[in-house]
Residue frames as qw, qx, qy, qz and C-alpha x, y, z in Angstrom:
[[0.684, -0.456, -0.565, 0.074, 5.68, 5.11, -22.11],
 [0.198, -0.815, 0.210, -0.502, 5.74, 7.36, -19.03],
 [0.594, 0.051, -0.678, 0.430, 8.12, 6.36, -16.29],
 [0.506, -0.794, -0.321, -0.108, 6.68, 6.87, -12.77],
 [0.339, 0.420, -0.417, 0.732, 8.57, 9.23, -10.49],
 [0.237, -0.310, -0.688, 0.611, 8.12, 10.33, -6.89],
 [0.217, 0.173, 0.037, -0.960, 5.96, 13.15, -8.29],
 [0.458, -0.124, -0.698, -0.536, 3.57, 10.58, -9.78],
 [0.635, -0.301, 0.298, -0.646, 0.53, 9.91, -7.58],
 [0.045, 0.131, -0.989, 0.059, 0.62, 6.37, -6.19],
 [0.692, -0.116, -0.174, -0.691, -2.72, 4.64, -6.80],
 [0.105, -0.116, 0.953, -0.259, -3.69, 1.80, -4.44],
 [0.628, -0.106, -0.410, -0.653, -6.69, -0.28, -5.56],
 [0.419, -0.228, 0.735, -0.481, -8.44, -2.21, -2.78],
 [0.595, 0.128, 0.771, -0.186, -9.65, -5.77, -3.43],
 [0.368, 0.453, -0.420, -0.696, -9.45, -5.71, -7.23],
 [0.652, 0.147, -0.669, -0.324, -9.96, -9.49, -7.46],
 [0.422, -0.301, 0.693, -0.501, -11.35, -11.06, -4.27],
 [0.250, -0.006, -0.937, -0.245, -12.14, -14.78, -4.78],
 [0.628, -0.366, -0.274, -0.630, -15.78, -15.77, -4.14],
 [0.772, -0.197, -0.583, 0.162, -14.48, -18.43, -1.72],
 [0.400, -0.114, -0.430, 0.801, -13.35, -15.62, 0.63],
 [0.121, -0.768, -0.472, -0.416, -16.58, -13.72, 1.41],
 [0.364, -0.911, 0.064, -0.182, -15.10, -12.35, 4.62],
 [0.866, -0.090, -0.128, 0.476, -11.65, -12.00, 6.05],
 [0.130, -0.976, 0.142, 0.105, -8.71, -9.71, 6.58],
 [0.799, 0.288, -0.167, 0.501, -5.06, -9.24, 5.75],
 [0.391, -0.903, 0.063, 0.167, -2.47, -7.54, 7.90],
 [0.491, -0.606, 0.429, 0.455, 0.87, -6.17, 6.90],
 [0.710, 0.517, 0.377, 0.293, 0.50, -6.12, 3.11],
 [0.369, -0.479, 0.188, 0.774, 3.26, -3.99, 1.63],
 [0.463, 0.828, 0.314, 0.040, 2.60, -1.30, -0.97],
 [0.568, 0.395, 0.019, 0.722, 5.09, 0.75, -2.96],
 [0.045, -0.744, 0.014, -0.666, 6.15, 3.96, -1.29],
 [0.212, 0.186, -0.722, 0.632, 6.87, 2.46, 2.13],
 [0.577, -0.209, 0.108, -0.782, 3.26, 1.79, 3.09],
 [0.046, -0.044, -0.989, 0.130, 1.79, -1.16, 5.00],
 [0.531, -0.168, -0.229, -0.798, -1.92, -1.95, 4.63],
 [0.171, 0.133, 0.919, -0.330, -4.31, -3.81, 6.93],
 [0.429, 0.008, -0.384, -0.818, -7.61, -4.58, 5.18],
 [0.308, 0.158, 0.871, -0.350, -10.86, -6.21, 6.31],
 [0.391, 0.017, -0.485, -0.782, -13.88, -7.25, 4.25],
 [0.374, 0.182, 0.809, -0.415, -17.31, -8.80, 4.81],
 [0.614, 0.572, 0.495, -0.226, -19.84, -10.16, 2.31],
 [0.687, 0.359, 0.369, 0.514, -17.22, -9.65, -0.39],
 [0.142, 0.892, 0.110, 0.416, -16.96, -5.90, 0.29],
 [0.453, 0.215, -0.426, 0.753, -14.17, -3.96, 1.96],
 [0.430, -0.788, -0.438, -0.038, -15.10, -2.62, 5.41],
 [0.360, -0.910, 0.141, 0.152, -11.90, -1.02, 6.72],
 [0.782, 0.399, -0.120, 0.464, -8.43, -0.20, 5.48],
 [0.445, -0.861, 0.102, 0.224, -5.55, 1.11, 7.58],
 [0.685, 0.600, -0.130, 0.393, -2.48, 2.57, 5.89],
 [0.591, -0.748, 0.107, 0.281, 0.71, 2.94, 7.96],
 [0.533, 0.796, -0.204, 0.199, 3.62, 4.83, 6.44],
 [0.830, -0.086, -0.220, 0.505, 7.22, 3.93, 7.27],
 [0.369, -0.826, -0.055, 0.422, 9.46, 6.42, 9.08],
 [0.374, -0.471, 0.444, 0.665, 12.09, 6.71, 6.35],
 [0.514, 0.555, 0.610, 0.237, 10.00, 7.58, 3.28],
 [0.107, -0.051, 0.228, 0.966, 10.04, 10.37, 0.76],
 [0.374, 0.455, 0.500, -0.635, 6.62, 12.08, 0.89],
 [0.048, -0.019, -0.706, -0.706, 4.32, 11.50, -2.11],
 [0.582, 0.053, 0.076, -0.808, 0.67, 11.74, -3.03],
 [0.067, 0.054, 0.996, 0.019, -1.49, 8.63, -2.72],
 [0.596, -0.015, -0.078, -0.799, -5.02, 7.91, -3.88],
 [0.300, 0.002, 0.931, -0.207, -7.10, 4.96, -2.69],
 [0.515, 0.116, -0.436, -0.729, -9.46, 3.43, -5.25],
 [0.298, 0.080, 0.917, -0.251, -12.25, 0.96, -4.52],
 [0.434, 0.542, 0.719, -0.026, -14.85, -0.32, -7.02],
 [0.424, 0.523, 0.407, 0.618, -13.67, 2.23, -9.57],
 [0.135, -0.927, -0.167, -0.308, -14.06, 5.26, -7.28],
 [0.373, 0.382, -0.468, 0.705, -11.44, 7.32, -5.49],
 [0.579, -0.635, -0.511, 0.031, -12.22, 6.95, -1.77],
 [0.466, -0.835, 0.009, 0.292, -9.41, 9.01, -0.33],
 [0.610, 0.614, -0.151, 0.478, -6.34, 11.02, -1.22],
 [0.539, -0.830, 0.064, 0.133, -3.49, 11.94, 1.08],
 [0.430, 0.739, -0.460, 0.240, 0.18, 12.85, 1.11],
 [0.876, -0.235, -0.340, 0.247, 2.46, 10.47, 2.93],
 [0.016, -0.801, 0.429, -0.417, 4.74, 11.63, 5.69],
 [0.380, 0.233, -0.842, 0.303, 6.89, 9.60, 8.07],
 [0.004, -0.085, -0.826, 0.557, 4.80, 7.69, 10.61],
 [0.485, 0.012, -0.087, -0.870, 1.41, 8.69, 9.14],
 [0.158, 0.204, 0.962, -0.093, -1.52, 6.37, 9.90],
 [0.407, 0.085, -0.220, -0.882, -4.63, 6.75, 7.72],
 [0.286, 0.208, 0.909, -0.222, -7.85, 4.84, 8.49],
 [0.394, 0.050, -0.404, -0.824, -10.58, 4.47, 5.89],
 [0.368, 0.183, 0.832, -0.373, -13.89, 2.99, 7.01],
 [0.266, 0.003, -0.630, -0.730, -16.21, 1.77, 4.25],
 [0.560, 0.096, 0.517, -0.640, -19.90, 1.04, 4.58]]
């Protein structure tokens, strides 16, 4: 079994299991490993926008954002980074 390190890319999967009872909505301030906060909105059961805010006191690492089995974005964290992903 491989043990993740700071050199391991952090994979964030958006809405892997959205309940049918929540066809639209949003969450703010969800915490992700690596010192990242995520705000996420969805409509008709599909993600529409994700905002990733990186804490000031992090160790930089690579991140990939996955949605519906596809990599939507990749970036390297740095203190204070804000990354917006708009989905159609």
